[in-house]
VEXVEX-971081 format. One record per residue (C-alpha): residue number from 1; x, z, y. Coordinates in steps of 0.2 Angstrom, whole numbers. Example, Ala and Ser with C-alpha at 12.3 -4.5 7.8 and 13.67 -1.06 7.14 Angstrom:
+-----+-------+-------+-------+
| pos |    c1 |    c3 |    c2 |
+-----+-------+-------+-------+
|   1 |    62 |    39 |   -22 |
|   2 |    68 |    36 |    -5 |
+-----+-------+-------+-------+
This chain:
+-----+-------+-------+-------+
| pos |    c1 |    c3 |    c2 |
+-----+-------+-------+-------+
|   1 |  -124 |   -85 |   227 |
|   2 |  -139 |   -90 |   238 |
|   3 |  -136 |  -109 |   238 |
|   4 |  -142 |  -120 |   224 |
|   5 |  -126 |  -121 |   212 |
|   6 |  -128 |  -140 |   210 |
|   7 |  -130 |  -145 |   228 |
|   8 |  -116 |  -155 |   236 |
|   9 |  -115 |  -143 |   251 |
|  10 |  -112 |  -128 |   239 |
|  11 |   -99 |  -137 |   229 |
|  12 |   -90 |  -142 |   245 |
|  13 |   -90 |  -125 |   252 |
|  14 |   -84 |  -118 |   235 |
|  15 |   -70 |  -130 |   235 |
|  16 |   -65 |  -126 |   253 |
|  17 |   -65 |  -107 |   249 |
|  18 |   -54 |  -111 |   233 |
|  19 |   -41 |  -119 |   244 |
|  20 |   -41 |  -104 |   255 |
|  21 |   -39 |   -93 |   240 |
|  22 |   -24 |  -103 |   234 |
|  23 |   -16 |  -103 |   251 |
|  24 |   -17 |   -84 |   251 |
|  25 |   -11 |   -81 |   233 |
|  26 |    -5 |   -63 |   234 |
|  27 |   -21 |   -58 |   244 |
|  28 |   -32 |   -67 |   231 |
|  29 |   -23 |   -58 |   216 |
|  30 |   -25 |   -41 |   224 |
|  31 |   -43 |   -45 |   227 |
|  32 |   -45 |   -49 |   208 |
|  33 |   -36 |   -33 |   204 |
|  34 |   -49 |   -22 |   213 |
|  35 |   -64 |   -33 |   207 |
|  36 |   -58 |   -31 |   189 |
|  37 |   -61 |   -12 |   192 |
|  38 |   -79 |   -15 |   197 |
|  39 |   -82 |   -27 |   182 |
|  40 |   -75 |   -13 |   171 |
|  41 |   -87 |    -1 |   177 |
|  42 |  -102 |   -12 |   176 |
|  43 |   -97 |   -19 |   160 |
|  44 |   -93 |    -2 |   153 |
|  45 |  -110 |     6 |   158 |
|  46 |  -119 |    -9 |   150 |
|  47 |  -109 |    -8 |   134 |
|  48 |  -112 |    10 |   133 |
|  49 |  -130 |     8 |   133 |
|  50 |  -129 |    -6 |   120 |
|  51 |  -118 |     6 |   109 |
|  52 |  -131 |    20 |   112 |
|  53 |  -146 |    10 |   107 |
|  54 |  -137 |     2 |    92 |
|  55 |  -132 |    20 |    86 |
|  56 |  -150 |    26 |    88 |
|  57 |  -157 |    10 |    79 |
|  58 |  -145 |    13 |    64 |
|  59 |  -148 |    31 |    63 |
|  60 |  -167 |    28 |    63 |
|  61 |  -165 |    15 |    49 |
|  62 |  -155 |    27 |    37 |
|  63 |  -168 |    41 |    41 |
|  64 |  -183 |    29 |    36 |
|  65 |  -174 |    24 |    20 |
|  66 |  -169 |    41 |    15 |
|  67 |  -186 |    50 |    20 |
|  68 |  -199 |    37 |    16 |
|  69 |  -193 |    21 |     7 |
|  70 |  -182 |    27 |    -7 |
|  71 |  -194 |    42 |   -12 |
|  72 |  -210 |    30 |   -10 |
|  73 |  -201 |    18 |   -24 |
|  74 |  -199 |    33 |   -36 |
|  75 |  -217 |    39 |   -33 |
|  76 |  -224 |    21 |   -34 |
|  77 |  -233 |    24 |   -16 |
|  78 |  -231 |     8 |    -8 |
|  79 |  -239 |    12 |     9 |
|  80 |  -222 |    16 |    17 |
|  81 |  -215 |     0 |    11 |
|  82 |  -230 |   -10 |    18 |
|  83 |  -228 |    -2 |    34 |
|  84 |  -209 |    -5 |    35 |
|  85 |  -212 |   -23 |    30 |
|  86 |  -225 |   -25 |    45 |
|  87 |  -212 |   -17 |    56 |
|  88 |  -199 |   -30 |    51 |
|  89 |  -212 |   -45 |    54 |
|  90 |  -214 |   -38 |    71 |
|  91 |  -196 |   -36 |    74 |
|  92 |  -193 |   -53 |    68 |
|  93 |  -206 |   -60 |    81 |
|  94 |  -198 |   -50 |    95 |
|  95 |  -181 |   -57 |    90 |
|  96 |  -188 |   -75 |    89 |
|  97 |  -196 |   -73 |   106 |
|  98 |  -180 |   -66 |   115 |
|  99 |  -170 |   -80 |   107 |
| 100 |  -182 |   -93 |   114 |
| 101 |  -181 |   -84 |   131 |
| 102 |  -162 |   -84 |   132 |
| 103 |  -155 |   -96 |   119 |
| 104 |  -137 |   -93 |   126 |
| 105 |  -138 |   -75 |   120 |
| 106 |  -139 |   -80 |   102 |
| 107 |  -125 |   -78 |    89 |
| 108 |  -109 |   -70 |    93 |
| 109 |  -108 |   -75 |   111 |
| 110 |   -89 |   -78 |   111 |
| 111 |   -90 |   -97 |   109 |
| 112 |  -102 |   -97 |   123 |
| 113 |   -90 |   -87 |   134 |
| 114 |   -76 |   -99 |   130 |
| 115 |   -88 |  -113 |   135 |
| 116 |   -91 |  -105 |   151 |
| 117 |   -73 |  -102 |   155 |
| 118 |   -70 |  -121 |   152 |
| 119 |   -84 |  -125 |   163 |
| 120 |   -95 |  -133 |   150 |
| 121 |  -109 |  -121 |   150 |
| 122 |  -118 |  -110 |   162 |
| 123 |  -126 |   -93 |   158 |
| 124 |  -140 |   -86 |   166 |
| 125 |  -132 |   -68 |   167 |
| 126 |  -147 |   -57 |   170 |
| 127 |  -158 |   -63 |   155 |
| 128 |  -143 |   -64 |   144 |
| 129 |  -138 |   -46 |   149 |
| 130 |  -153 |   -37 |   143 |
| 131 |  -158 |   -49 |   129 |
| 132 |  -141 |   -46 |   121 |
| 133 |  -142 |   -27 |   123 |
| 134 |  -160 |   -26 |   116 |
| 135 |  -159 |   -40 |   103 |
| 136 |  -142 |   -35 |    98 |
| 137 |  -147 |   -17 |    94 |
| 138 |  -163 |   -22 |    86 |
| 139 |  -155 |   -35 |    74 |
| 140 |  -140 |   -25 |    69 |
| 141 |  -150 |    -8 |    69 |
| 142 |  -162 |   -17 |    55 |
| 143 |  -147 |   -19 |    44 |
| 144 |  -141 |   -36 |    47 |
| 145 |  -122 |   -38 |    43 |
| 146 |  -117 |   -41 |    61 |
| 147 |  -104 |   -33 |    73 |
| 148 |  -106 |   -26 |    90 |
| 149 |   -90 |   -33 |    97 |
| 150 |   -97 |   -52 |   100 |
| 151 |  -112 |   -45 |   110 |
| 152 |  -101 |   -33 |   119 |
| 153 |   -89 |   -47 |   124 |
| 154 |  -103 |   -58 |   130 |
| 155 |  -111 |   -42 |   139 |
| 156 |   -94 |   -39 |   148 |
| 157 |   -93 |   -57 |   152 |
| 158 |  -110 |   -59 |   160 |
| 159 |  -107 |   -42 |   169 |
| 160 |   -92 |   -51 |   177 |
| 161 |  -102 |   -65 |   181 |
| 162 |  -115 |   -53 |   189 |
| 163 |  -102 |   -46 |   200 |
| 164 |   -96 |   -63 |   205 |
| 165 |  -113 |   -69 |   210 |
| 166 |  -116 |   -53 |   220 |
| 167 |  -100 |   -55 |   230 |
| 168 |  -103 |   -74 |   232 |
| 169 |   -87 |   -79 |   224 |
| 170 |   -81 |   -97 |   220 |
| 171 |   -82 |  -104 |   202 |
| 172 |   -63 |  -102 |   199 |
| 173 |   -64 |   -84 |   204 |
| 174 |   -79 |   -82 |   194 |
| 175 |   -71 |   -87 |   178 |
| 176 |   -57 |   -75 |   181 |
| 177 |   -70 |   -62 |   182 |
| 178 |   -79 |   -68 |   167 |
| 179 |   -63 |   -67 |   157 |
| 180 |   -59 |   -50 |   163 |
| 181 |   -77 |   -44 |   159 |
| 182 |   -75 |   -51 |   141 |
| 183 |   -59 |   -40 |   140 |
| 184 |   -69 |   -25 |   145 |
| 185 |   -82 |   -30 |   132 |
| 186 |   -70 |   -29 |   117 |
| 187 |   -60 |   -14 |   125 |
| 188 |   -77 |    -4 |   127 |
| 189 |   -84 |    -9 |   110 |
| 190 |   -68 |    -1 |    99 |
| 191 |   -60 |    10 |   112 |
| 192 |   -46 |    -3 |   112 |
| 193 |   -40 |    -8 |   129 |
| 194 |   -24 |   -16 |   124 |
| 195 |   -33 |   -28 |   111 |
| 196 |   -47 |   -31 |   124 |
| 197 |   -34 |   -37 |   137 |
| 198 |   -24 |   -48 |   124 |
| 199 |   -40 |   -55 |   117 |
| 200 |   -45 |   -62 |   134 |
| 201 |   -28 |   -69 |   137 |
| 202 |   -24 |   -75 |   120 |
| 203 |   -41 |   -82 |   114 |
| 204 |   -52 |   -85 |   129 |
| 205 |   -41 |   -90 |   144 |
| 206 |   -25 |   -94 |   134 |
| 207 |   -16 |   -90 |   151 |
| 208 |    -5 |   -76 |   156 |
| 209 |    -5 |   -79 |   175 |
| 210 |    -5 |   -65 |   187 |
| 211 |   -23 |   -70 |   192 |
| 212 |   -29 |   -68 |   174 |
| 213 |   -18 |   -53 |   169 |
| 214 |   -22 |   -42 |   183 |
| 215 |   -41 |   -41 |   182 |
| 216 |   -41 |   -42 |   163 |
| 217 |   -30 |   -27 |   163 |
| 218 |   -40 |   -16 |   176 |
| 219 |   -56 |   -21 |   168 |
| 220 |   -51 |   -16 |   150 |
| 221 |   -44 |     1 |   155 |
| 222 |   -59 |     5 |   167 |
| 223 |   -72 |     0 |   154 |
| 224 |   -63 |    10 |   141 |
| 225 |   -63 |    26 |   152 |
| 226 |   -81 |    24 |   155 |
| 227 |   -86 |    22 |   136 |
| 228 |   -75 |    37 |   132 |
| 229 |   -84 |    47 |   144 |
| 230 |  -100 |    44 |   134 |
| 231 |   -93 |    43 |   116 |
| 232 |   -76 |    52 |   116 |
| 233 |   -59 |    46 |   111 |
| 234 |   -61 |    44 |    92 |
| 235 |   -55 |    29 |    85 |
| 236 |   -66 |    16 |    76 |
| 237 |   -59 |    19 |    58 |
| 238 |   -53 |    35 |    51 |
| 239 |   -37 |    33 |    40 |
| 240 |   -30 |    50 |    37 |
| 241 |   -12 |    54 |    31 |
| 242 |    -6 |    36 |    30 |
| 243 |    11 |    35 |    22 |
| 244 |    23 |    22 |    29 |
| 245 |    26 |     7 |    19 |
| 246 |    43 |     7 |    11 |
| 247 |    54 |    -9 |    15 |
| 248 |    54 |   -15 |    -4 |
| 249 |    34 |   -16 |    -3 |
| 250 |    35 |   -30 |    12 |
| 251 |    34 |   -43 |    -2 |
| 252 |    17 |   -37 |    -7 |
| 253 |    12 |   -38 |    11 |
| 254 |    17 |   -56 |    11 |
| 255 |     7 |   -58 |    -4 |
| 256 |    -9 |   -51 |     3 |
| 257 |    -6 |   -61 |    19 |
| 258 |    -6 |   -77 |    10 |
| 259 |   -21 |   -73 |     0 |
| 260 |   -29 |   -68 |    16 |
| 261 |   -25 |   -85 |    24 |
| 262 |   -34 |   -94 |    10 |
| 263 |   -49 |   -81 |    12 |
| 264 |   -49 |   -85 |    30 |
| 265 |   -51 |  -103 |    27 |
| 266 |   -66 |  -100 |    15 |
| 267 |   -74 |   -87 |    27 |
| 268 |   -73 |  -100 |    42 |
| 269 |   -80 |  -114 |    30 |
| 270 |   -95 |  -103 |    25 |
| 271 |   -99 |   -98 |    43 |
| 272 |   -98 |  -116 |    49 |
| 273 |  -109 |  -123 |    35 |
| 274 |  -122 |  -109 |    34 |
| 275 |  -133 |  -121 |    43 |
| 276 |  -134 |  -132 |    28 |
| 277 |  -143 |  -118 |    19 |
| 278 |  -155 |  -114 |    33 |
| 279 |  -159 |  -133 |    35 |
| 280 |  -169 |  -131 |    18 |
| 281 |  -187 |  -136 |    19 |
| 282 |  -192 |  -118 |    16 |
| 283 |  -186 |  -113 |    33 |
| 284 |  -198 |  -122 |    44 |
| 285 |  -193 |  -114 |    60 |
| 286 |  -182 |  -101 |    68 |
| 287 |  -194 |   -87 |    65 |
| 288 |  -194 |   -90 |    46 |
| 289 |  -175 |   -89 |    46 |
| 290 |  -175 |   -72 |    55 |
| 291 |  -188 |   -65 |    44 |
| 292 |  -178 |   -71 |    28 |
| 293 |  -163 |   -62 |    35 |
| 294 |  -172 |   -46 |    39 |
| 295 |  -181 |   -45 |    22 |
| 296 |  -164 |   -49 |    13 |
| 297 |  -158 |   -33 |    23 |
| 298 |  -173 |   -24 |    17 |
| 299 |  -170 |   -28 |    -2 |
| 300 |  -151 |   -24 |    -1 |
| 301 |  -156 |    -7 |     7 |
| 302 |  -162 |    -2 |   -10 |
| 303 |  -149 |   -10 |   -21 |
| 304 |  -132 |   -12 |   -11 |
| 305 |  -135 |    -3 |     6 |
| 306 |  -116 |    -2 |     9 |
| 307 |  -115 |   -20 |    15 |
| 308 |  -129 |   -17 |    28 |
| 309 |  -123 |   -16 |    46 |
| 310 |  -106 |   -18 |    54 |
| 311 |   -97 |    -8 |    40 |
| 312 |   -87 |     5 |    50 |
| 313 |   -92 |    18 |    37 |
| 314 |   -88 |     7 |    22 |
| 315 |   -70 |     5 |    28 |
| 316 |   -68 |    23 |    31 |
| 317 |   -75 |    26 |    13 |
| 318 |   -63 |    13 |     5 |
| 319 |   -48 |    22 |    15 |
| 320 |   -53 |    39 |     7 |
| 321 |   -53 |    31 |   -10 |
| 322 |   -71 |    33 |   -14 |
| 323 |   -73 |    18 |   -24 |
| 324 |   -60 |    14 |   -38 |
| 325 |   -70 |     2 |   -49 |
| 326 |   -63 |   -16 |   -48 |
| 327 |   -80 |   -23 |   -53 |
| 328 |   -90 |   -14 |   -39 |
| 329 |   -77 |   -18 |   -26 |
| 330 |   -79 |   -36 |   -31 |
| 331 |   -98 |   -35 |   -29 |
| 332 |   -96 |   -27 |   -12 |
| 333 |   -84 |   -41 |    -7 |
| 334 |   -95 |   -54 |   -13 |
| 335 |  -111 |   -46 |    -6 |
| 336 |  -104 |   -42 |    11 |
| 337 |   -98 |   -60 |    13 |
| 338 |  -114 |   -69 |     8 |
| 339 |  -124 |   -57 |    18 |
| 340 |  -114 |   -59 |    33 |
| 341 |  -116 |   -78 |    32 |
| 342 |  -135 |   -76 |    30 |
| 343 |  -136 |   -63 |    45 |
| 344 |  -125 |   -74 |    56 |
| 345 |  -134 |   -90 |    51 |
| 346 |  -151 |   -84 |    57 |
| 347 |  -145 |   -85 |    75 |
| 348 |  -150 |   -68 |    82 |
| 349 |  -138 |   -59 |    94 |
| 350 |  -123 |   -51 |    84 |
| 351 |  -105 |   -55 |    80 |
| 352 |   -95 |   -57 |    63 |
| 353 |   -80 |   -49 |    71 |
| 354 |   -82 |   -32 |    63 |
| 355 |   -89 |   -39 |    46 |
| 356 |   -74 |   -50 |    46 |
| 357 |   -63 |   -34 |    46 |
| 358 |   -74 |   -26 |    33 |
| 359 |   -72 |   -41 |    22 |
| 360 |   -53 |   -40 |    24 |
| 361 |   -53 |   -22 |    20 |
| 362 |   -62 |   -25 |     4 |
| 363 |   -50 |   -39 |     0 |
| 364 |   -35 |   -27 |     3 |
| 365 |   -44 |   -14 |    -8 |
| 366 |   -47 |   -26 |   -22 |
| 367 |   -29 |   -32 |   -22 |
| 368 |   -22 |   -13 |   -20 |
| 369 |   -33 |    -9 |   -36 |
| 370 |   -25 |   -24 |   -46 |
| 371 |    -8 |   -20 |   -40 |
| 372 |   -10 |    -2 |   -44 |
| 373 |   -17 |    -6 |   -62 |
| 374 |    -1 |   -17 |   -65 |
| 375 |    10 |    -3 |   -60 |
| 376 |    17 |   -13 |   -45 |
| 377 |    12 |    -1 |   -32 |
| 378 |     8 |    18 |   -30 |
| 379 |   -10 |    22 |   -26 |
| 380 |    -5 |    32 |   -11 |
| 381 |    -1 |    15 |    -2 |
| 382 |   -19 |     8 |    -5 |
| 383 |   -25 |    13 |    12 |
| 384 |   -10 |     2 |    19 |
| 385 |   -15 |   -13 |    10 |
| 386 |   -33 |   -11 |    16 |
| 387 |   -26 |   -11 |    34 |
| 388 |   -16 |   -27 |    30 |
| 389 |   -31 |   -35 |    23 |
| 390 |   -40 |   -33 |    39 |
| 391 |   -27 |   -39 |    51 |
| 392 |   -22 |   -53 |    39 |
| 393 |   -40 |   -60 |    37 |
| 394 |   -43 |   -58 |    56 |
| 395 |   -27 |   -68 |    60 |
| 396 |   -32 |   -82 |    47 |
| 397 |   -49 |   -84 |    54 |
| 398 |   -48 |   -81 |    73 |
| 399 |   -30 |   -87 |    74 |
| 400 |   -25 |   -74 |    87 |
| 401 |   -12 |   -63 |    78 |
| 402 |    -6 |   -52 |    92 |
| 403 |   -24 |   -48 |    96 |
| 404 |   -27 |   -44 |    78 |
| 405 |   -11 |   -33 |    77 |
| 406 |   -16 |   -23 |    93 |
| 407 |   -34 |   -21 |    88 |
| 408 |   -30 |   -13 |    70 |
| 409 |   -17 |    -2 |    78 |
| 410 |   -29 |     5 |    91 |
| 411 |   -44 |     5 |    79 |
| 412 |   -34 |    16 |    66 |
| 413 |   -24 |    26 |    79 |
| 414 |    -9 |    24 |    68 |
| 415 |     6 |    14 |    76 |
| 416 |    18 |    17 |    62 |
| 417 |    13 |     1 |    53 |
| 418 |    17 |   -11 |    67 |
| 419 |    30 |   -20 |    57 |
| 420 |    19 |   -22 |    42 |
| 421 |     4 |   -27 |    52 |
| 422 |    14 |   -40 |    62 |
| 423 |    21 |   -48 |    46 |
| 424 |     5 |   -49 |    38 |
| 425 |    -3 |   -56 |    54 |
| 426 |    10 |   -69 |    56 |
| 427 |    11 |   -75 |    37 |
| 428 |    -9 |   -76 |    37 |
| 429 |    -8 |   -86 |    53 |
| 430 |     6 |   -98 |    45 |
| 431 |    -5 |  -100 |    29 |
| 432 |   -20 |  -105 |    38 |
| 433 |   -11 |  -117 |    49 |
| 434 |    -3 |  -125 |    34 |
| 435 |   -20 |  -127 |    26 |
| 436 |   -26 |  -135 |    42 |
| 437 |   -40 |  -124 |    46 |
| 438 |   -47 |  -123 |    63 |
| 439 |   -49 |  -107 |    73 |
| 440 |   -67 |  -101 |    71 |
| 441 |   -72 |   -99 |    89 |
| 442 |   -65 |  -115 |    93 |
| 443 |   -74 |  -123 |    79 |
| 444 |   -90 |  -115 |    83 |
| 445 |   -89 |  -120 |   101 |
| 446 |   -86 |  -139 |    96 |
| 447 |  -101 |  -137 |    84 |
| 448 |  -112 |  -130 |    98 |
| 449 |  -106 |  -144 |   110 |
| 450 |  -110 |  -158 |    97 |
| 451 |  -127 |  -151 |    93 |
| 452 |  -133 |  -149 |   111 |
| 453 |  -123 |  -161 |   122 |
| 454 |  -137 |  -162 |   135 |
| 455 |  -135 |  -143 |   138 |
| 456 |  -117 |  -145 |   145 |
| 457 |  -113 |  -147 |   163 |
| 458 |   -98 |  -158 |   160 |
| 459 |   -99 |  -168 |   175 |
| 460 |   -97 |  -153 |   187 |
| 461 |   -82 |  -152 |   197 |
| 462 |   -70 |  -137 |   194 |
| 463 |   -53 |  -132 |   198 |
| 464 |   -43 |  -129 |   182 |
| 465 |   -27 |  -118 |   181 |
| 466 |   -15 |  -127 |   169 |
| 467 |     1 |  -117 |   164 |
| 468 |    16 |  -127 |   160 |
| 469 |    23 |  -121 |   143 |
| 470 |    41 |  -121 |   138 |
| 471 |    43 |  -137 |   127 |
| 472 |    26 |  -144 |   132 |
| 473 |    22 |  -161 |   136 |
| 474 |    22 |  -157 |   155 |
| 475 |    40 |  -148 |   156 |
| 476 |    53 |  -158 |   164 |
| 477 |    40 |  -172 |   170 |
| 478 |    38 |  -178 |   188 |
| 479 |    21 |  -175 |   194 |
| 480 |    19 |  -193 |   196 |
| 481 |    22 |  -195 |   177 |
| 482 |    10 |  -182 |   172 |
| 483 |    -3 |  -191 |   159 |
| 484 |   -17 |  -196 |   170 |
| 485 |   -36 |  -191 |   167 |
| 486 |   -50 |  -200 |   175 |
| 487 |   -57 |  -191 |   191 |
| 488 |   -43 |  -179 |   191 |
| 489 |   -33 |  -173 |   206 |
| 490 |   -18 |  -160 |   207 |
| 491 |   -21 |  -150 |   222 |
| 492 |    -8 |  -135 |   221 |
| 493 |     7 |  -129 |   211 |
| 494 |    12 |  -112 |   209 |
| 495 |    30 |  -108 |   205 |
| 496 |    36 |   -90 |   204 |
| 497 |    21 |   -85 |   213 |
| 498 |    23 |   -95 |   228 |
| 499 |    14 |  -111 |   233 |
| 500 |    23 |  -128 |   232 |
| 501 |    15 |  -144 |   239 |
| 502 |    13 |  -155 |   224 |
| 503 |    24 |  -169 |   229 |
| 504 |    24 |  -184 |   217 |
| 505 |    43 |  -182 |   214 |
| 506 |    43 |  -164 |   211 |
| 507 |    49 |  -160 |   193 |
| 508 |    38 |  -147 |   184 |
| 509 |    47 |  -132 |   176 |
| 510 |    41 |  -120 |   162 |
| 511 |    30 |  -106 |   169 |
| 512 |    23 |  -117 |   183 |
| 513 |     5 |  -117 |   186 |
| 514 |    -4 |  -132 |   191 |
| 515 |   -22 |  -132 |   200 |
| 516 |   -31 |  -147 |   195 |
| 517 |   -48 |  -153 |   203 |
| 518 |   -57 |  -161 |   188 |
| 519 |   -74 |  -164 |   179 |
| 520 |   -77 |  -149 |   167 |
| 521 |   -76 |  -160 |   152 |
| 522 |   -57 |  -163 |   155 |
| 523 |   -53 |  -145 |   156 |
| 524 |   -48 |  -142 |   138 |
| 525 |   -38 |  -158 |   138 |
| 526 |   -28 |  -153 |   153 |
| 527 |   -25 |  -136 |   146 |
| 528 |   -18 |  -143 |   130 |
| 529 |    -6 |  -154 |   140 |
| 530 |     2 |  -138 |   146 |
| 531 |     2 |  -129 |   129 |
| 532 |     8 |  -141 |   116 |
| 533 |    22 |  -152 |   111 |
| 534 |    14 |  -169 |   109 |
| 535 |    22 |  -186 |   108 |
| 536 |    17 |  -196 |   123 |
| 537 |     8 |  -209 |   113 |
| 538 |    -4 |  -197 |   105 |
| 539 |    -8 |  -189 |   122 |
| 540 |   -12 |  -207 |   129 |
| 541 |   -23 |  -210 |   114 |
| 542 |   -31 |  -193 |   115 |
| 543 |   -35 |  -197 |   134 |
+-----+-------+-------+-------+
């Protein structure tokens, strides 16, 4: 966009173009469908580059350890160790410098994308794109327990934003393209187009309108095609000869899911409170934090290398039954959990999505070991419990059970466990809800907003799409009776894909979509009105 984004002229022009798009709804959705293809191509190429660099960096780290560092330890020749330590110091400085240059590229990137979709943040897409690719590959390649999915989602999101800026689209249309880019990101990271599409709808946009569904679907499929051209069709995890779980074992699935519900609360608590550790006086600045994480990875490379990196290989080894000692499995579980907190807490680009799945796999493996020792299950079903552990911990932590189920199905390539996966995901979700845990990405976004309120753009005007859910506070209400929020105007109503003038006496129905002009800070409140069954008194207090 050539205009200054904060100028009054630019805002008025964008609002006018948004009104035109709403009046030509079918043409607008077709345009989004086509634009989603371009987002998928651009995002898929960027994520393919990221995956290539990440793979090369991890291969280089393993080569250095096997060829120089481990033999040097045996021969008491510390020159290679000194050179590797110097390389880590330089790597830490580069990561620190890139973090200062593009602070929005730090961490997972998913909370930032959620904030942008809500209109609370702005992303400088070009600098985030290259910093996320380079810094993410360097940090994960150095051995930190971080995943490629968070960076891939943000890379896809900024790719969508770049397409929007190149085409000069409005902010409302840009948010749709950012969502579709995030969908492409997850799809390209794991060869999982269904999970990518569902994650964007269930976790990021929380909206299944045609305007969201069409571009996310096309971008996810297109990005997957692009990455499969470079990396092939293989699944992320390799589970061989999985035996279907018999019906009389579903009680064990429930047991594992309940334990994963508690584990999800513990994981989220640790992730949200890692800052308390890094606030110790010894960590004088961000550079020291990064160095601590890198040298922790270096140390673990000698004593517990299995916890380094994202952990795809560790899951495959667990599935193959390589590790049967309960004590060693517990060491791996504890080590992976603590090192993931250390890695994520230092603030460099990298997600916890894949480490979360690995921790779930370790939890399932530990429980399979115990149940097998007690004679409650045959060892042949141990890989099944590993899969159940992954999907259950994901559902408990992220609180997106449909995405979790589809993701594990696509990552393992086995669709014969759909019922068991769905059951485990649902039970873990309910357990976490009963324990009153908050979804991790929502909690991280709130923490970020509270820490840096001056970095938000909450006074900016935006048009928010609010779906009217069945049984929500909005269903059955006349537009004149919709709970009021300051500086908010209902400008359009879509019903069955057709525009309806929002007359004050029109009664809202489930599956209606309201388009509301408001300040960005009100977006989340308005969306929740359309989602939740909330007593009127509590809504008034909330507003």
